[in-house]
All heavy atoms as an XYZ file, in Angstrom:
971
protein
N       0.825     -1.193      0.000
C       0.000      0.000      0.000
C       0.870      1.258      0.000
O       0.531      2.229     -0.633
C      -0.930     -0.030      1.221
C      -1.921      1.091      1.221
S      -3.094      0.911     -0.108
C      -4.449      1.767      0.526
N       1.986      1.215      0.726
C       2.880      2.363      0.780
C       3.493      2.669     -0.567
O       3.759      3.816     -0.906
N       3.740      1.623     -1.348
C       4.331      1.810     -2.670
C       3.384      2.556     -3.601
O       3.813      3.396     -4.377
C       4.688      0.447     -3.264
O       5.148      0.603     -4.571
N       2.110      2.254     -3.488
C       1.117      2.925     -4.335
C       1.014      4.399     -3.940
O       0.961      5.277     -4.799
C      -0.256      2.226     -4.236
C      -0.162      0.829     -4.856
C      -1.326      3.049     -4.930
C      -1.388     -0.004     -4.662
N       1.023      4.674     -2.644
C       0.967      6.068     -2.190
C       2.181      6.851     -2.664
O       2.068      7.984     -3.115
C       0.903      6.130     -0.672
C      -0.424      5.835     -0.107
C      -0.436      6.113      1.367
N      -1.534      5.404      1.987
C      -1.628      5.135      3.252
N      -0.654      5.504      4.070
N      -2.651      4.497      3.731
N       3.352      6.223     -2.539
C       4.581      6.896     -2.976
C       4.543      7.169     -4.467
O       4.969      8.236     -4.926
C       5.792      6.042     -2.625
N       4.031      6.227     -5.216
C       3.965      6.403     -6.670
C       3.004      7.531     -7.052
O       3.311      8.368     -7.901
C       3.538      5.090     -7.301
C       3.852      5.021     -8.724
C       3.811      3.619     -9.219
N       4.311      3.714    -10.570
C       4.934      2.778    -11.191
N       5.143      1.649    -10.615
N       5.345      2.948    -12.415
N       1.836      7.551     -6.438
C       0.849      8.602     -6.721
C       1.388      9.960     -6.290
O       1.232     10.957     -7.010
C      -0.501      8.283     -6.041
C      -1.448      9.472     -6.104
C      -1.141      7.056     -6.669
N       2.046     10.014     -5.139
C       2.632     11.270     -4.683
C       3.723     11.749     -5.645
O       3.810     12.946     -5.948
C       3.209     11.100     -3.273
C       3.789     12.350     -2.632
C       2.716     13.425     -2.477
C       4.402     12.016     -1.290
N       4.502     10.818     -6.168
C       5.528     11.169     -7.156
C       4.893     11.741     -8.418
O       5.385     12.718     -8.971
C       6.377      9.928     -7.502
O       6.938      9.405     -6.311
C       7.470     10.266     -8.480
N       3.805     11.137     -8.862
C       3.103     11.651    -10.045
C       2.571     13.054     -9.796
O       2.668     13.933    -10.653
C       1.968     10.734    -10.447
C       2.394      9.410    -11.000
C       3.617      9.088    -11.533
C       1.614      8.235    -11.053
N       3.635      7.775    -11.919
C       2.416      7.223    -11.643
C       0.323      7.906    -10.674
C       1.962      5.925    -11.861
C      -0.130      6.614    -10.893
C       0.681      5.644    -11.480
N       1.991     13.272     -8.621
C       1.438     14.598     -8.305
C       2.546     15.649     -8.277
O       2.399     16.743     -8.840
C       0.663     14.563     -6.968
C      -0.604     13.712     -7.135
C       0.322     15.961     -6.492
C      -1.314     13.393     -5.831
N       3.642     15.319     -7.629
C       4.775     16.256     -7.583
C       5.291     16.529     -8.989
O       5.605     17.674     -9.341
C       5.889     15.714     -6.665
C       5.414     15.743     -5.213
C       7.171     16.513     -6.824
C       6.316     15.010     -4.254
N       5.372     15.496     -9.824
C       5.846     15.668    -11.203
C       4.912     16.585    -11.993
O       5.383     17.430    -12.759
C       5.974     14.310    -11.886
N       3.618     16.433    -11.819
C       2.664     17.306    -12.520
C       2.857     18.751    -12.081
O       2.882     19.665    -12.912
C       1.206     16.845    -12.270
C       0.215     17.896    -12.739
C       0.927     15.524    -12.968
N       3.014     18.975    -10.787
C       3.180     20.338    -10.274
C       4.480     20.955    -10.795
O       4.502     22.109    -11.256
C       3.137     20.357     -8.726
C       3.546     21.708     -8.178
C       1.754     19.970     -8.238
N       5.582     20.201    -10.744
C       6.862     20.722    -11.234
C       6.783     20.985    -12.740
O       7.260     22.023    -13.217
C       8.013     19.750    -10.887
C       9.297     20.146    -11.581
C       8.213     19.690     -9.386
N       6.181     20.079    -13.484
C       5.996     20.302    -14.916
C       5.146     21.532    -15.190
O       5.429     22.306    -16.116
N       4.117     21.736    -14.382
C       3.263     22.908    -14.540
C       4.063     24.185    -14.319
O       3.941     25.148    -15.088
C       2.087     22.835    -13.554
C       1.054     23.894    -13.759
C       0.037     23.706    -14.686
C       1.076     25.074    -13.047
C      -0.927     24.683    -14.892
C       0.127     26.056    -13.234
C      -0.878     25.859    -14.167
N       4.905     24.197    -13.291
C       5.726     25.385    -12.999
C       6.670     25.667    -14.168
O       6.809     26.822    -14.607
C       6.510     25.191    -11.681
C       7.556     26.270    -11.502
C       5.555     25.172    -10.498
N       7.315     24.633    -14.693
C       8.198     24.820    -15.847
C       7.407     25.269    -17.069
O       7.876     26.093    -17.855
C       8.957     23.528    -16.163
C      10.272     23.418    -15.465
C      10.348     23.182    -14.102
C      11.463     23.545    -16.165
C      11.554     23.072    -13.453
C      12.685     23.449    -15.529
C      12.728     23.210    -14.172
O      13.934     23.113    -13.532
N       6.211     24.754    -17.247
C       5.373     25.172    -18.369
C       4.969     26.628    -18.271
O       4.977     27.361    -19.268
N       4.634     27.077    -17.062
C       4.286     28.490    -16.866
C       5.500     29.371    -17.149
O       5.413     30.370    -17.867
C       3.761     28.741    -15.429
C       3.665     30.228    -15.136
C       2.416     28.079    -15.233
N       6.647     28.983    -16.597
C       7.866     29.780    -16.806
C       8.219     29.852    -18.289
O       8.567     30.919    -18.808
C       9.026     29.181    -16.012
N       8.125     28.738    -18.989
C       8.432     28.723    -20.415
C       7.442     29.525    -21.232
O       7.817     30.228    -22.180
N       6.166     29.448    -20.860
C       5.142     30.193    -21.595
C       5.320     31.691    -21.417
O       5.146     32.463    -22.355
C       3.735     29.749    -21.136
O       3.609     28.338    -21.327
C       2.651     30.454    -21.923
N       5.695     32.104    -20.230
C       5.908     33.525    -19.979
C       7.194     34.009    -20.651
O       7.247     35.099    -21.224
C       5.933     33.808    -18.459
C       6.386     35.219    -18.175
C       4.569     33.541    -17.853
N       8.245     33.190    -20.610
C       9.568     33.634    -21.071
C       9.849     33.376    -22.543
O      10.805     33.934    -23.087
C      10.653     32.944    -20.243
N       9.043     32.578    -23.211
C       9.375     32.165    -24.581
C       9.459     33.321    -25.569
O      10.150     33.237    -26.578
C       8.377     31.125    -25.090
C       7.139     31.742    -25.636
N       6.099     32.143    -24.832
C       6.802     32.074    -26.888
C       5.164     32.680    -25.588
N       5.561     32.645    -26.838
N       8.783     34.382    -25.319
C       8.728     35.470    -26.294
C       9.909     36.438    -26.209
O      10.043     37.318    -27.060
C       7.426     36.249    -26.139
O       7.373     36.827    -24.852
N      10.782     36.281    -25.227
C      11.924     37.185    -25.097
C      12.912     36.942    -26.222
O      13.300     35.810    -26.501
C      12.619     36.983    -23.742
C      13.818     37.881    -23.574
C      13.665     39.230    -23.290
C      15.100     37.389    -23.739
C      14.751     40.063    -23.149
C      16.203     38.202    -23.606
C      16.028     39.535    -23.312
O      17.115     40.360    -23.191
N      13.312     37.995    -26.878
C      14.291     37.897    -27.964
C      15.431     38.859    -27.706
O      15.229     39.969    -27.218
C      13.636     38.211    -29.300
N      16.614     38.404    -28.013
C      17.805     39.226    -27.902
C      18.172     39.621    -29.329
O      18.852     38.882    -30.033
C      18.927     38.441    -27.226
C      20.125     39.225    -26.726
C      19.697     40.294    -25.728
C      21.112     38.281    -26.076
N      17.665     40.777    -29.752
C      17.810     41.173    -31.151
C      16.953     40.262    -32.018
O      15.760     40.144    -31.815
N      17.589     39.576    -32.950
C      16.869     38.653    -33.828
C      16.808     37.242    -33.258
O      16.039     36.402    -33.727
C      17.553     38.587    -35.198
C      18.979     38.131    -35.082
C      20.073     38.919    -34.938
C      19.461     36.788    -35.071
N      21.205     38.148    -34.833
C      20.856     36.827    -34.909
C      18.851     35.549    -35.175
C      21.648     35.690    -34.855
C      19.642     34.406    -35.117
C      21.029     34.488    -34.962
N      17.589     36.968    -32.206
C      17.693     35.613    -31.662
C      16.611     35.358    -30.609
O      16.522     36.084    -29.616
C      19.080     35.405    -31.037
C      19.322     33.998    -30.577
C      19.501     32.978    -31.488
C      19.355     33.693    -29.227
C      19.717     31.681    -31.071
C      19.567     32.403    -28.798
C      19.746     31.390    -29.723
N      15.797     34.308    -30.768
C      14.717     34.009    -29.812
C      15.253     33.318    -28.551
O      15.019     32.122    -28.322
C      13.799     33.096    -30.612
C      14.708     32.393    -31.560
C      15.784     33.395    -31.916
N      15.961     34.064    -27.734
C      16.616     33.509    -26.556
C      15.623     32.874    -25.591
O      15.869     31.786    -25.066
C      17.419     34.600    -25.842
C      18.209     34.157    -24.622
C      19.274     33.143    -25.022
C      18.829     35.354    -23.941
N      14.514     33.518    -25.357
C      13.508     32.977    -24.443
C      12.962     31.647    -24.917
O      12.775     30.716    -24.123
N      12.710     31.534    -26.210
C      12.200     30.283    -26.777
C      13.221     29.160    -26.619
O      12.878     28.051    -26.189
C      11.842     30.477    -28.248
C      11.324     29.246    -28.986
C      10.019     28.773    -28.374
C      11.148     29.564    -30.458
N      14.469     29.447    -26.947
C      15.519     28.431    -26.845
C      15.681     27.981    -25.389
O      15.718     26.775    -25.099
C      16.856     28.966    -27.414
C      17.995     28.017    -27.110
C      16.732     29.194    -28.909
N      15.766     28.933    -24.466
C      15.932     28.577    -23.056
C      14.712     27.847    -22.507
O      14.847     26.940    -21.671
C      16.230     29.824    -22.230
C      17.582     30.483    -22.478
C      17.725     31.746    -21.635
C      18.715     29.516    -22.202
N      13.534     28.213    -22.964
C      12.317     27.528    -22.505
C      12.293     26.080    -22.970
O      11.971     25.173    -22.192
C      11.074     28.262    -23.019
O      11.008     29.557    -22.484
N      12.630     25.849    -24.223
C      12.650     24.481    -24.741
C      13.744     23.659    -24.063
O      13.519     22.506    -23.679
C      12.814     24.483    -26.273
C      11.562     25.068    -26.924
C      13.073     23.070    -26.802
C      11.682     25.305    -28.417
N      14.915     24.267    -23.881
C      16.006     23.568    -23.192
C      15.606     23.255    -21.753
O      15.870     22.154    -21.250
C      17.309     24.400    -23.241
C      18.352     23.860    -22.289
C      17.849     24.436    -24.659
N      14.961     24.196    -21.078
C      14.550     23.984    -19.686
C      13.553     22.854    -19.533
O      13.708     21.986    -18.668
N      12.527     22.840    -20.363
C      11.529     21.773    -20.280
C      12.143     20.441    -20.681
O      11.875     19.404    -20.051
C      10.294     22.117    -21.146
C       9.399     20.917    -21.332
C       9.509     23.240    -20.505
N      12.989     20.453    -21.701
C      13.660     19.212    -22.115
C      14.539     18.670    -20.999
O      14.532     17.464    -20.712
C      14.517     19.451    -23.363
O      13.730     19.908    -24.423
N      15.297     19.554    -20.356
C      16.173     19.129    -19.262
C      15.366     18.585    -18.092
O      15.748     17.584    -17.481
C      17.047     20.295    -18.818
N      14.256     19.229    -17.784
C      13.402     18.740    -16.703
C      12.909     17.335    -17.006
O      13.014     16.431    -16.176
C      12.212     19.674    -16.485
C      11.106     19.083    -15.593
C      11.551     19.074    -14.145
C       9.815     19.819    -15.782
N      12.359     17.145    -18.187
C      11.801     15.847    -18.537
C      12.871     14.763    -18.603
O      12.652     13.635    -18.132
C      11.042     15.936    -19.858
C       9.794     16.820    -19.818
C       9.202     16.970    -21.204
C       8.774     16.272    -18.851
N      14.034     15.101    -19.154
C      15.130     14.129    -19.185
C      15.589     13.775    -17.772
O      15.831     12.600    -17.470
C      16.305     14.684    -19.981
C      16.200     14.579    -21.488
C      17.325     15.359    -22.150
C      16.228     13.134    -21.914
N      15.711     14.771    -16.919
C      16.140     14.516    -15.539
C      15.142     13.634    -14.809
O      15.520     12.683    -14.124
C      16.332     15.833    -14.798
N      13.866     13.923    -14.969
C      12.838     13.117    -14.315
C      12.884     11.686    -14.834
O      12.840     10.728    -14.060
C      11.439     13.747    -14.520
C      10.336     12.789    -14.133
C      11.319     15.042    -13.736
N      13.001     11.534    -16.138
C      13.033     10.188    -16.732
C      14.271      9.419    -16.277
O      14.200      8.240    -15.938
C      13.000     10.299    -18.259
C      13.171      9.001    -19.009
C      11.903      8.170    -18.997
N      12.140      6.830    -19.486
C      11.971      6.431    -20.733
N      11.552      7.278    -21.644
N      12.196      5.180    -21.067
N      15.429     10.082    -16.264
C      16.662      9.392    -15.894
C      16.748      9.120    -14.389
O      17.246      8.074    -13.974
C      17.872     10.204    -16.352
C      18.061     10.278    -17.869
C      19.166     11.268    -18.210
C      18.354      8.911    -18.451
N      16.283     10.053    -13.573
C      16.392      9.873    -12.126
C      15.382      8.880    -11.567
O      15.668      8.173    -10.605
C      16.250     11.214    -11.413
C      17.411     12.189    -11.613
C      17.083     13.540    -11.010
C      18.684     11.623    -11.009
N      14.206      8.834    -12.156
C      13.181      7.916    -11.651
C      13.152      6.605    -12.416
O      12.571      5.641    -11.938
C      11.786      8.550    -11.728
O      11.449      8.800    -13.087
C      11.716      9.824    -10.911
N      13.753      6.585    -13.609
C      13.705      5.409    -14.490
C      12.262      4.974    -14.747
O      11.968      3.797    -14.882
C      14.539      4.260    -13.926
N      11.373      5.944    -14.804
C       9.946      5.657    -14.981
C       9.363      6.629    -16.000
O       9.317      7.835    -15.764
C       9.236      5.800    -13.636
C       7.775      5.381    -13.685
O       7.306      4.934    -14.746
O       7.108      5.505    -12.646
N       8.929      6.089    -17.120
C       8.368      6.964    -18.158
C       7.050      7.596    -17.730
O       6.665      8.638    -18.223
C       8.250      6.237    -19.483
C       7.224      5.167    -19.563
C       7.168      4.474    -20.915
N       8.340      3.643    -21.109
C       9.173      3.793    -22.135
N       8.956      4.692    -23.041
N      10.215      3.004    -22.254
N       6.330      6.982    -16.779
C       5.050      7.527    -16.338
C       5.235      8.807    -15.526
O       4.409      9.716    -15.604
C       4.260      6.486    -15.554
C       3.921      5.315    -16.419
C       4.497      4.082    -16.383
C       2.974      5.287    -17.483
N       3.959      3.280    -17.371
C       3.013      3.998    -18.061
C       2.104      6.219    -18.022
C       2.215      3.629    -19.124
C       1.298      5.844    -19.096
C       1.359      4.568    -19.629
N       6.295      8.878    -14.766
C       6.578     10.105    -14.020
C       6.965     11.217    -14.989
O       6.549     12.368    -14.838
C       7.680      9.866    -12.962
C       7.990     11.150    -12.215
C       7.260      8.781    -11.987
N       7.763     10.883    -16.004
C       8.118     11.867    -17.026
C       6.871     12.338    -17.769
O       6.738     13.523    -18.087
C       9.136     11.280    -17.997
N       5.957     11.421    -18.039
C       4.705     11.795    -18.694
C       3.885     12.727    -17.806
O       3.293     13.695    -18.292
C       3.891     10.553    -19.061
C       2.551     10.806    -19.744
C       2.748     11.517    -21.075
C       1.802      9.501    -19.935
N       3.861     12.457    -16.509
C       3.124     13.329    -15.584
C       3.708     14.741    -15.606
O       2.960     15.733    -15.657
C       3.161     12.749    -14.171
N       5.036     14.851    -15.586
C       5.664     16.176    -15.656
C       5.355     16.838    -16.999
O       5.093     18.046    -17.059
C       7.170     16.051    -15.459
N       5.376     16.069    -18.064
C       5.056     16.598    -19.386
C       3.612     17.069    -19.490
O       3.323     18.104    -20.100
N       2.710     16.331    -18.877
C       1.300     16.745    -18.881
C       1.148     18.061    -18.123
O       0.409     18.951    -18.554
C       0.401     15.636    -18.291
C       0.294     14.486    -19.299
C      -0.973     16.166    -17.923
C      -0.402     13.254    -18.770
N       1.854     18.189    -17.009
C       1.813     19.459    -16.271
C       2.290     20.620    -17.120
O       1.673     21.692    -17.142
N       3.393     20.419    -17.862
C       3.916     21.483    -18.732
C       2.940     21.796    -19.867
O       2.732     22.966    -20.208
C       5.273     21.078    -19.293
N       2.338     20.762    -20.445
C       1.394     20.993    -21.545
C       0.134     21.702    -21.064
O      -0.377     22.596    -21.748
C       1.040     19.671    -22.223
C       2.172     19.108    -23.045
S       1.730     17.667    -24.043
C       1.404     16.436    -22.803
N      -0.350     21.339    -19.890
C      -1.546     22.004    -19.342
C      -1.247     23.479    -19.069
O      -2.060     24.356    -19.387
C      -2.038     21.276    -18.075
C      -3.046     22.113    -17.310
C      -2.631     19.929    -18.430
N      -0.085     23.758    -18.508
C       0.284     25.152    -18.245
C       0.371     25.939    -19.543
O      -0.112     27.075    -19.631
C       1.612     25.215    -17.503
N       0.994     25.337    -20.554
C       1.105     26.010    -21.851
C      -0.278     26.290    -22.428
O      -0.546     27.374    -22.933
C       1.927     25.150    -22.826
O       3.214     24.927    -22.262
C       2.070     25.814    -24.171
N      -1.165     25.320    -22.319
C      -2.517     25.474    -22.848
C      -3.289     26.543    -22.080
O      -3.935     27.407    -22.686
C      -3.246     24.134    -22.768
C      -4.430     23.969    -23.676
C      -3.916     23.648    -25.076
C      -5.310     22.841    -23.182
N      -3.210     26.497    -20.756
C      -3.955     27.464    -19.943
C      -3.479     28.894    -20.143
O      -4.282     29.821    -20.218
C      -3.831     27.105    -18.458
C      -4.671     25.949    -17.961
C      -4.379     25.688    -16.487
C      -6.148     26.230    -18.146
N      -2.166     29.068    -20.220
C      -1.628     30.422    -20.306
C      -1.465     30.922    -21.737
O      -1.024     32.039    -21.943
C      -0.302     30.508    -19.540
C      -0.506     30.476    -18.066
C      -0.470     29.286    -17.377
C      -0.783     31.639    -17.371
C      -0.691     29.253    -16.011
C      -1.003     31.618    -16.009
C      -0.961     30.415    -15.324
N      -1.819     30.110    -22.708
C      -1.742     30.557    -24.098
C      -2.980     31.324    -24.536
O      -2.946     32.031    -25.525
C      -1.538     29.361    -25.034
O      -0.267     28.810    -24.841
N      -4.069     31.172    -23.834
C      -5.284     31.876    -24.191
C      -5.335     33.264    -23.587
O      -4.427     33.702    -22.878
N      -6.399     33.963    -23.869
C      -6.589     35.306    -23.315
C      -6.970     35.199    -21.849
O      -7.757     34.343    -21.456
C      -7.673     36.042    -24.088
N      -6.392     36.065    -21.035
C      -6.683     36.082    -19.608
C      -8.006     36.765    -19.326
O      -8.667     37.286    -20.236
N      -8.424     36.783    -18.055
C      -9.709     37.400    -17.699
C      -9.773     38.882    -18.058
O     -10.827     39.405    -18.370
C      -9.807     37.214    -16.186
C      -8.699     36.325    -15.784
C      -7.746     36.207    -16.918
N      -8.633     39.560    -18.018
C      -8.607     40.980    -18.354
C      -8.381     41.238    -19.835
O      -8.276     42.378    -20.267
N      -8.269     40.155    -20.609
C      -8.046     40.290    -22.040
C      -6.588     40.260    -22.443
O      -6.261     40.353    -23.626
N      -5.684     40.139    -21.458
C      -4.266     40.100    -21.804
C      -3.916     38.736    -22.411
O      -4.481     37.714    -22.049
C      -3.405     40.363    -20.578
O      -3.620     39.354    -19.622
N      -2.962     38.762    -23.340
C      -2.554     37.552    -24.039
C      -1.053     37.378    -23.874
O      -0.274     38.269    -24.204
C      -2.924     37.641    -25.539
C      -2.456     36.413    -26.276
C      -4.413     37.842    -25.707
N      -0.635     36.213    -23.366
C       0.790     35.935    -23.207
C       1.368     35.397    -24.507
O       2.484     35.724    -24.885
C       1.020     34.935    -22.053
C       0.618     35.583    -20.741
C       2.465     34.474    -22.001
C       0.728     34.676    -19.540
N       0.597     34.568    -25.194
C       1.047     34.001    -26.472
C       0.141     34.563    -27.566
O      -0.930     34.032    -27.831
C       0.980     32.452    -26.453
C       1.481     31.886    -27.759
C       1.762     31.887    -25.291
N       0.575     35.652    -28.207
C      -0.276     36.258    -29.242
C      -0.339     35.392    -30.489
O       0.597     34.651    -30.800
C       0.415     37.590    -29.525
C       1.827     37.390    -29.123
C       1.820     36.389    -28.019
N      -1.439     35.494    -31.190
C      -1.597     34.761    -32.448
C      -0.671     35.375    -33.499
O      -0.495     36.592    -33.539
C      -3.042     34.837    -32.921
N      -0.060     34.534    -34.329
C       0.841     35.077    -35.353
C       0.046     35.753    -36.468
O      -1.126     35.451    -36.688
C       1.573     33.844    -35.875
C       0.627     32.723    -35.627
C      -0.124     33.081    -34.375
N       0.694     36.665    -37.143
C       0.057     37.266    -38.309
C      -0.007     36.220    -39.409
O       0.738     35.237    -39.402
C       0.849     38.492    -38.795
O       2.196     38.100    -39.054
C       0.850     39.587    -37.740
N      -0.876     36.425    -40.352
C      -1.069     35.444    -41.424
C       0.232     35.152    -42.155
O       0.963     36.060    -42.556
C      -2.117     35.952    -42.430
C      -3.517     35.921    -41.838
O      -3.734     35.135    -40.896
O      -4.378     36.683    -42.314
N       0.523     33.885    -42.305
C       1.709     33.468    -43.035
C       2.998     33.501    -42.239
O       4.063     33.209    -42.765
N       2.929     33.843    -40.957
C       4.132     33.945    -40.125
C       4.168     32.792    -39.119
O       3.146     32.277    -38.713
C       4.158     35.272    -39.366
C       4.217     36.488    -40.259
S       5.725     36.567    -41.230
C       6.905     36.893    -39.966
N       5.372     32.434    -38.736
C       5.576     31.433    -37.701
C       6.129     32.148    -36.485
O       7.246     32.667    -36.517
C       6.556     30.353    -38.178
C       6.826     29.218    -37.214
C       5.559     28.384    -37.015
C       7.944     28.341    -37.739
N       5.348     32.211    -35.427
C       5.775     32.965    -34.246
C       6.416     32.036    -33.222
O       6.283     30.821    -33.283
C       4.583     33.680    -33.623
O       3.732     32.751    -32.985
N       7.086     32.652    -32.256
C       7.684     31.883    -31.164
C       6.599     31.161    -30.370
O       6.825     30.060    -29.865
C       8.486     32.806    -30.261
N       5.429     31.748    -30.268
C       4.319     31.115    -29.552
C       3.876     29.816    -30.195
O       3.597     28.834    -29.510
N       3.815     29.798    -31.510
C       3.440     28.580    -32.219
C       4.516     27.512    -32.033
O       4.217     26.342    -31.762
C       3.198     28.867    -33.721
C       3.017     27.579    -34.502
C       1.998     29.778    -33.903
N       5.776     27.916    -32.150
C       6.877     26.964    -31.965
C       6.843     26.403    -30.549
O       6.995     25.196    -30.346
C       8.239     27.637    -32.271
C       9.386     26.711    -31.932
C       8.303     28.057    -33.728
N       6.646     27.260    -29.548
C       6.591     26.815    -28.161
C       5.424     25.854    -27.941
O       5.567     24.813    -27.292
C       6.485     28.017    -27.227
C       6.207     27.666    -25.802
C       5.089     27.958    -25.093
C       7.066     26.957    -24.905
N       5.195     27.483    -23.819
C       6.400     26.856    -23.676
C       8.328     26.393    -25.019
C       6.954     26.222    -22.567
C       8.886     25.753    -23.922
C       8.197     25.675    -22.718
N       4.268     26.178    -28.484
C       3.082     25.351    -28.297
C       3.251     23.971    -28.934
O       2.727     22.986    -28.423
C       1.850     26.067    -28.888
O       1.751     27.366    -28.301
C       0.577     25.308    -28.617
N       3.993     23.895    -30.015
C       4.228     22.608    -30.679
C       5.421     21.877    -30.053
O       5.421     20.647    -29.956
C       4.453     22.825    -32.193
C       3.159     23.335    -32.825
C       4.914     21.552    -32.871
C       3.318     23.815    -34.243
N       6.422     22.608    -29.614
C       7.650     21.995    -29.093
C       7.408     21.226    -27.795
O       7.999     20.156    -27.597
C       8.721     23.064    -28.880
N       6.571     21.733    -26.931
C       6.359     21.077    -25.637
C       5.815     19.656    -25.814
O       6.408     18.706    -25.294
C       5.461     21.926    -24.707
C       5.119     21.168    -23.437
C       6.145     23.227    -24.364
N       4.720     19.457    -26.550
C       4.247     18.073    -26.716
C       5.239     17.183    -27.479
O       5.335     15.988    -27.195
C       2.942     18.207    -27.500
C       2.579     19.622    -27.473
C       3.779     20.417    -27.116
N       5.990     17.756    -28.408
C       6.988     16.956    -29.124
C       8.098     16.477    -28.197
O       8.512     15.309    -28.250
C       7.585     17.752    -30.283
C       6.718     17.890    -31.521
C       7.399     18.783    -32.549
C       6.407     16.545    -32.119
N       8.588     17.372    -27.346
C       9.631     16.990    -26.389
C       9.090     15.933    -25.432
O       9.772     14.948    -25.132
C      10.151     18.228    -25.632
C      11.015     17.830    -24.447
C      10.914     19.134    -26.565
N       7.871     16.117    -24.959
C       7.261     15.130    -24.060
C       7.170     13.774    -24.756
O       7.538     12.744    -24.182
C       5.863     15.596    -23.590
C       5.144     14.493    -22.833
C       5.977     16.841    -22.728
N       6.712     13.766    -25.993
C       6.573     12.506    -26.726
C       7.914     11.803    -26.903
O       8.021     10.583    -26.718
C       5.926     12.765    -28.084
N       8.950     12.547    -27.248
C      10.264     11.942    -27.463
C      10.825     11.381    -26.157
O      11.312     10.246    -26.115
C      11.247     12.966    -28.086
C      12.667     12.449    -28.058
C      10.827     13.277    -29.513
N      10.750     12.155    -25.083
C      11.319     11.701    -23.813
C      10.554     10.497    -23.265
O      11.154      9.531    -22.785
C      11.340     12.853    -22.785
C      11.709     12.350    -21.400
C      12.307     13.933    -23.226
N       9.250     10.520    -23.357
C       8.451      9.413    -22.823
C       8.584      8.162    -23.697
O       8.663      7.046    -23.181
C       6.975      9.834    -22.680
C       6.083      8.658    -22.342
C       6.848     10.913    -21.615
N       8.652      8.336    -24.998
C       8.701      7.182    -25.900
C      10.100      6.601    -26.073
O      10.239      5.500    -26.597
C       8.147      7.582    -27.270
N      11.134      7.325    -25.632
C      12.498      6.832    -25.809
C      12.651      5.492    -25.104
O      12.274      5.341    -23.953
C      13.490      7.844    -25.238
C      14.879      7.611    -25.719
C      15.847      6.912    -25.082
C      15.442      8.057    -26.940
N      16.995      6.906    -25.831
C      16.764      7.603    -26.982
C      14.955      8.802    -28.003
C      17.613      7.863    -28.048
C      15.794      9.060    -29.059
C      17.098      8.598    -29.076
N      13.216      4.503    -25.787
C      13.326      3.176    -25.164
C      14.293      3.170    -23.982
O      15.230      3.955    -23.931
C      13.846      2.292    -26.297
C      14.462      3.220    -27.270
C      13.756      4.534    -27.139
N      14.049      2.256    -23.069
C      14.920      2.093    -21.911
C      16.099      1.227    -22.334
O      16.003      0.009    -22.404
C      14.149      1.438    -20.765
C      14.963      1.360    -19.499
O      16.108      1.849    -19.496
O      14.454      0.804    -18.514
N      17.216      1.865    -22.618
C      18.381      1.155    -23.141
C      19.109      0.361    -22.065
O      19.923     -0.506    -22.384
C      19.336      2.147    -23.800
C      18.746      2.935    -24.973
C      19.763      3.931    -25.499
C      18.277      2.011    -26.076
N      18.825      0.626    -20.799
C      19.512     -0.106    -19.733
C      19.051     -1.553    -19.652
O      19.728     -2.387    -19.075
C      19.290      0.583    -18.383
O      17.932      0.490    -18.003
N      17.918     -1.864    -20.233
C      17.395     -3.228    -20.170
C      17.831     -4.087    -21.357
O      17.543     -5.264    -21.390
C      15.880     -3.198    -20.098
C      15.410     -2.544    -18.818
C      13.936     -2.591    -18.694
N      13.539     -1.840    -17.505
C      12.347     -1.875    -16.998
N      11.424     -2.601    -17.546
N      12.068     -1.176    -15.935
N      18.508     -3.476    -22.319
C      18.985     -4.237    -23.465
C      20.245     -5.002    -23.092
O      21.061     -4.528    -22.307
C      19.279     -3.291    -24.638
C      18.081     -2.563    -25.230
C      18.552     -1.609    -26.315
C      17.069     -3.538    -25.783
N      20.424     -6.186    -23.685
C      21.661     -6.919    -23.402
C      22.856     -6.189    -24.002
O      22.753     -5.532    -25.029
C      21.446     -8.273    -24.065
C      20.389     -8.049    -25.079
C      19.544     -6.898    -24.577
N      23.982     -6.326    -23.359
C      25.199     -5.674    -23.827
C      25.825     -6.536    -24.917
O      26.547     -7.482    -24.643
C      26.165     -5.456    -22.671
C      27.345     -4.599    -23.078
O      27.290     -4.012    -24.175
O      28.304     -4.515    -22.302
N      25.567     -6.208    -26.156
C      26.048     -7.013    -27.283
C      27.474     -6.644    -27.685
O      28.110     -7.363    -28.407
C      25.128     -6.828    -28.482
C      23.744     -7.345    -28.202
C      22.854     -7.149    -29.417
N      21.481     -7.417    -29.082
C      20.901     -8.584    -29.269
N      21.560     -9.575    -29.758
N      19.640     -8.745    -28.947
N      27.916     -5.492    -27.221
C      29.246     -5.056    -27.617
C      30.321     -5.576    -26.664
O      31.499     -5.347    -26.882
C      29.307     -3.525    -27.685
C      28.417     -2.973    -28.772
C      28.519     -1.479    -28.856
O      29.475     -0.902    -28.300
O      27.644     -0.870    -29.478
N      29.934     -6.253    -25.629
C      30.906     -6.768    -24.667
C      31.666     -7.919    -25.315
O      31.081     -8.879    -25.801
C      30.199     -7.254    -23.421
C      31.166     -7.725    -22.346
C      30.422     -8.162    -21.144
N      29.617     -7.039    -20.653
C      28.744     -7.150    -19.676
N      28.545     -8.307    -19.114
N      28.070     -6.103    -19.271
N      32.940     -7.781    -25.358
C      33.778     -8.837    -25.946
C      34.512     -9.555    -24.832
O      34.818     -8.974    -23.789
C      34.771     -8.241    -26.946
O      35.600     -7.324    -26.304
N      34.832    -10.823    -25.046
C      35.561    -11.547    -23.995
C      36.947    -10.952    -23.811
O      37.585    -10.520    -24.780
C      35.614    -12.976    -24.521
C      35.247    -12.911    -25.942
C      34.517    -11.633    -26.180
N      37.374    -10.904    -22.578
C      38.691    -10.357    -22.287
C      39.744    -11.382    -22.657
O      39.505    -12.593    -22.660
C      38.814    -10.017    -20.809
C      37.908     -8.872    -20.436
C      38.138     -8.497    -18.992
N      37.253     -7.410    -18.647
C      36.709     -7.260    -17.474
N      36.956     -8.118    -16.511
N      35.929     -6.236    -17.239
N      40.920    -10.880    -22.938
C      42.023    -11.774    -23.245
C      42.345    -12.625    -22.024
O      42.372    -12.151    -20.913
C      43.257    -10.972    -23.675
C      43.138    -10.241    -24.999
C      44.378     -9.390    -25.235
C      42.953    -11.225    -26.137
N      42.582    -13.861    -22.255
C      42.933    -14.750    -21.160
C      41.766    -15.405    -20.491
O      41.914    -16.155    -19.540
N      40.538    -15.133    -20.923
C      39.366    -15.769    -20.308
C      38.938    -16.966    -21.089
O      39.051    -17.119    -22.223
C      38.195    -14.779    -20.218
C      38.395    -13.763    -19.159
C      37.166    -12.887    -19.010
O      36.054    -13.312    -19.324
O      37.332    -11.758    -18.575
């Protein structure tokens, strides 16, 4: 019973941490340093690093998925117009690709790649060669 509680608590914490990273990325993605979309790059790197760290430290794709869902929900919630009409992720002009569109697409793609990546630690070591003298 304790194992189930620990697992559910881990999922909840992962969702909350993913949500925080999603909010930070959604707010910061639009920052540009001249022509370079620094905020977008740092936001994608930050969410990717979070998801990779969660996947590698827990060795559980479900926890990484929980963190990814938190980030995607935050991106979705904060991409729309707020109660006062303010918009964090503005719609691009016709024919343009904005940082907001890239951010909105990048988060689910990163989540999919990190969660779907195979667990290579369970594969047999085929490259191991017998040592000399054995």
